[in-house]
N, C-alpha and C positions, 0 to 999 in steps of 0.2 A: 481606613474607616470612612465611608461616604455619609455626609452629613446631609439629611433631606433640606432642600431649599425651603425657606420660610416665605418666599416671594409667592402672592397669590396667583394662582392660575388664571389666565385672561377669560377663560370660558366661564369659570366659577364666578369671577368677579362679575362679569356681564349678566349672569343668571341671577345673581344676588340682587343687583341693580333693578333687573326687570321684575323680579318677584316683589320687591320693596315698592315699585311704581305700581304694580298690580293691586296691592293692598290698598295703596292711596286712591287708586281709581275706585275701588270698591267703596271706601269712605266718600269720597266725592259724589259719586251715584246715589249713595243712601241719603246723603245730605240733601241733595236735589228732590228727591222724592219726599222727604220730610218738609221741605219748604213747600213743595207743590201741594201738601195735603195739610197745611196749617195756615194760621191767620197771616202768615208771612207770603202767602202765594202771590198776592198782588204786587208786592215789592219785587219777588222773584221775577214775574213776567215784565214788570216795569223796567227792572234792570236789563233784561235781555232785549227789551224792544227800545232801549235808549238809542236815539240817532247819534251816530258817530259820521264827522263829515271832514275830508281833507281836500283842500282846494289850492292848487299851485297855477296861477294864470287860468288857462282855458281848461286844464286838466281838473276834473271834479269827480270825487269818489264819495258817495253818500250810502251808508248802509246801517241798519240796526246792529247794535253790539253783537247779537248772536251771529250774524253772518260775517262780521270782522273776525270772530273766532273761528268759524267754520272754514273761511276762504283764506284768512290771513295766518292765523297761528297754525293752522293744520298744513299749511304750505312749508313751514319749517319742519313739521313732523316728516312729511314726505320728503323734503331734503335730506333729513337724516335716514330714512328709509333707502333711499337712493344711494347714499354713501355706503350703508351696511350692505346692499345688494352687490354694489361694485367690488367691496373688500372681500365678501364671502366667495365670489365668483372667480376673482384673480389670485387671492392669497389664503383664503379661509376654508371652512369645512367643505364647500361646493366645488373647490379647485380639483379635489379627488372625485373623479365622475362616479366611483362606485358609491359615493354618498349622495348622488344626485337622483338615480333613477327611483328608488323607493319613495322618499318623501315627495318627489316630482309627480309621479303617478297617483299617489295619495291625495295630494292637493288637487289634482284634476277631477278625481272622484268626489272631493269634498267640496268642490264648487259646483259640479254638474248635477249631482243627485239632489241637493237641497234646492237648486233652482228650478228643477223639474217638479219637485213636490209643491213648490210655491206656485208654479204655472197651473198645477192640477187644481189647485183650490181656487185660483183666481183668474183663469183664462177668459171668463166671460165678461169681465169688467175692463174697459180701456184704460181707466185710470188706475185701478189697483194693480193691474198686471205689470205696471211700470216699476213695482217693487221686487221683480224677480231676482234680483241680484243680492237683496239684503242678507238672506240666510247663506250665501255663498262665502262669507268672510270669517276669519279666526282672529280673535284678540290674543296675542301672543303674551301681552303683559298679564292679563287675568289669568291665562292658561298656566303660565309659569308661577304666578302667585299662587294658585291652588296646588301646583305640582310641588311646591317647596314646603308645603305643609306635611309632606310624606317623609321629608328629612334625607338622611342618607341612603334610604332603601332604595331611592331611585337611581338606576344606573345611568352614567353619564351618556351612554349610547341613545337611550331614549330622549333626554334633553337635546341631544344633537338632532335626533330625528324630528321632535317636535319644533325646534327653531328652524330647521331647514324647510319643513313642510310649511311653516308660517311665511318663510321667505318666498316660496312660490306661490302661496296664498295672496301674498301682497302684490307680487307680479301681475296675478290674474287680476286683482281688484283694480290696479292701475291701468290695465288695458280695458277693463269694463268702463271705468270712469272716462277714459279717453275717447272710446268709440260710442257708447250708448248714453252719456248723460253729458252732452253739450247743448248750448242753445244755438240760435242763428249765428253763423260764423262772420265776423267782420274781417274782410281780406286786408284792410288798412292796419289794423292792430296786429294781425298774423305777420305781416311784412316787416314790423318792427321786431318781431321775435326772430325771423328770418335773418335780419341783419346782426342781431346778437349771436347767432351760432357760429359764423366764421371767426368773429373775434374770439369766443370761447375756446374754439379749435385752436387757434394761434396761441392762446395764453397756455393751453395744455402742451401744445408742442414745444414752446419755450419753457415751459416748466416754471410758469408765473406762480409765486407761492402766496402772494398777498391776499389774505382773506378779505379784505376791504373792497378790493377791486371785483371779486366775486360776487361779494353782497351786493354791490353796486348794480352789475349786470343783472343779478338775480331778481333785485327790486324792480327794474325796468321791464324784465321778461313777466313778472308777477302782475304788474298793471297792465301790460299788453294782454296777457291772458284773460284778465278780468274783463277787459274791453272787448276781447275777441269772441267770446262765446264758448271757448274751450275752458273747462274749469281751472281755476288759477292755481290750485295746488300742484297741477302738473308741472308748473315752472320749477318747483323745488327738485323733481325727478330729473328733470333736463339739466338743471345746473349741476347736480351731483355727479352727472357722468363726465363732465368736463374737469373736475377737480383733480390733479395729478396723483396718481397712485404712489409713484416713487420719483425721486430727484436724482439725477446722474451725479451732481455735486454732494449730495448726502443719501447714499443707497440704503442706509440704515433707518432712515425716517420717512414716513408715508403720511403726506399732507392730508390725504383723503381719510384715512383712519384716524389721525389725530383730531381732525374736525369732528368726525363721528363721535369720538369719546368725549370730546369738549360739549358737544350739543346734547348727548344722551342724558344727563342729569337735568338739563333743562326742559328737556321733552318729558321725560318720565315723571319728574315731580312737580313740573308747572303746566306745560301745555296740555298733556292728556288729562289731568285732573280737571283743569278749567273746562275743557271740552265736555268732559263727562259731566260736570256740573250743570253746564249750560243746555246739555242735551237730554239729560235722563229725567229730568223733572216729568212726572207722571201722576196727574190728579185721579186717585181712585174713588173719589166721592161718587156715590150713586151707581158703581159700575155693577152690572148685571150679566145675565147669561147671554143677551143678545150681543154686548160687547165681545165677552170671552170667546163666543163662537163665530164672531165675524170672520169672513175667509182670509182678511189680510193678517190678523194676528195669529189665527191659526196655522196658515201657510207659512209664516215665518218661524213661529215655535216649532213646528213639525219639520220644517227645513233644518233648522238648527240642531234640533234634539235626535230626530230620526234620520235625516238626510245625511248629516255630518258623519256620525258614526258608521252608517251604512255604505255610504260613498267611499270614505277613506278605507275602511277595513276591507270592504269587497275588493276594490281596485289594488291594495296591497297584497291581499291574499292570492289574487289571480297573477299577479306580478312575480310573486314568490313561487308559486306553482308551476309556471312556465319556465322559471330558471332564470328570470331576468335580474332578479335581486334575491338576496338573502335577508332572513330576520336580523335586525340589530343584535350585536353581541349582549348575551344576558338577558335578552327579551324573549318572554313567552308569548304564545298567541293572546291569552288574556290580558297580558299587559299591553300589547298593541291595540286590542280592542278598548281597553279602558283608556288609552291615549286618544284614539279615534273618537271616542264619547267626549272627552276633555275638549276636543277641538271645536265642539258646538258652542262654545263661549265665543260669541261673535260680538261683543259688546262695542267696543269703540268704531270698527272698520263697519259695522253693520248699521250703527247709528249714522255715521257719515254718509254711506251710500242712501239710507233711508232720507236724510235730508235733501239729497239730490234728486232722488226718485219723485219724492212727493212735494218738492219746493213749489209753493203756490197752490198745492192741492187741497189745502183746506185742513182745519184743526182735527177733523176725525182721521183723517190719513195719518197725522202725525201721532195722534193717541194710539191708534191701531198699531202702527209701527213699533212705538215704543214698548207698549205691552207685549207683543210678541217677541221683540229681542229680549227683555227681561225674563219673560217665562222660560223661553228656550235655552238662554244662556245659563239661568239659575238651574234648570233641570239637568242640563248637560254637565255643569259644575259639580253638582252633588253626586249624580250617578257615576260620573267618570272618577271623581275622588274615592268613591266607595269601591268600584271595581279594581282601581289601582291598589287601594289598600289591602285588598284580598289577595290580588295576584302577587304582590311584593312581599307579603308575609309581615312578620312582626320585625320591627327595628333591631338591629344588633346591639347586644349588651357589651358595654365596654368595661374593662378592667377597673375603671375608676367610677362606674356608676353603682 
């Protein structure tokens, strides 16, 4: 007689942690909105504007706390994302190329159509058009946090599809940040990064396992990125690519995957909630139709709510119809559509891209960006949940219930 293993499935463990992190994200965002619309608003703004300065000899970095969070803590987030991407490509779900086509094409549609919708509303304004990439992002933590509310009715295949699509979405966001959201380039700072790369390459080739050495080089690259004009968070992605996946002397151990697992609770339960609290504060006092119908929030909200579901579902439908992929096992067309709608929850990455797009653009741009993200994400989350609840039917009744 075979006794079922009681060890938790790694995918289920990952999804549960993501879901819990998504719930914490929601609470942090709600708390930020409460602070921004209460007598505590002045303290909230004062906290985020607190100057933080680090000086070592001639090296001087001075930024308000908000930018330390967005440039510093989010570099750790991107480092973890890079480790996840590496693991999924080499040993995870995306190692099987059959699992790549559908979410990859869906992610492409989910970035292209929302961006076009935003451009349609904002093409005539040179400043507003800079936010074109804001609705192109999906927040995996929020999406899975909503998905878990449906319980055991959700097939594993749809969770894998959603997670894989979000991975491709992250790749797209990384490329967009690297190409479109950089300042004036400093070749001196970039030369320091260029010197770090062969050192990291040799460390990978000789399978150096020491985390502290990687963190030291990562810190050097982060400071250099910060001074170079290329966004500093990309240092995390570059560093992740050089952490060894396997060791010849310990083939059953993955330094990259272990480091990703170690960072995951820190990112899910500390870094992302802090980022949400720092960036979601939206003062709704005196808001009127002029603000609601401004092209920036309308473009973002329409891009997230209409563009995401339309782009992902249409591209997936076409891919399946031409025979390049199949519907995930146990997934109906309505379930796929509900999942595509759920991808319109773009909270964390949308806020991050918005902070880059409108950096220095004025308070009105910041307000419009946050308003559009919150409205579009909220609508996508609610409608996606309702569609999935209908398509998946009632939860199964167990013998003990």
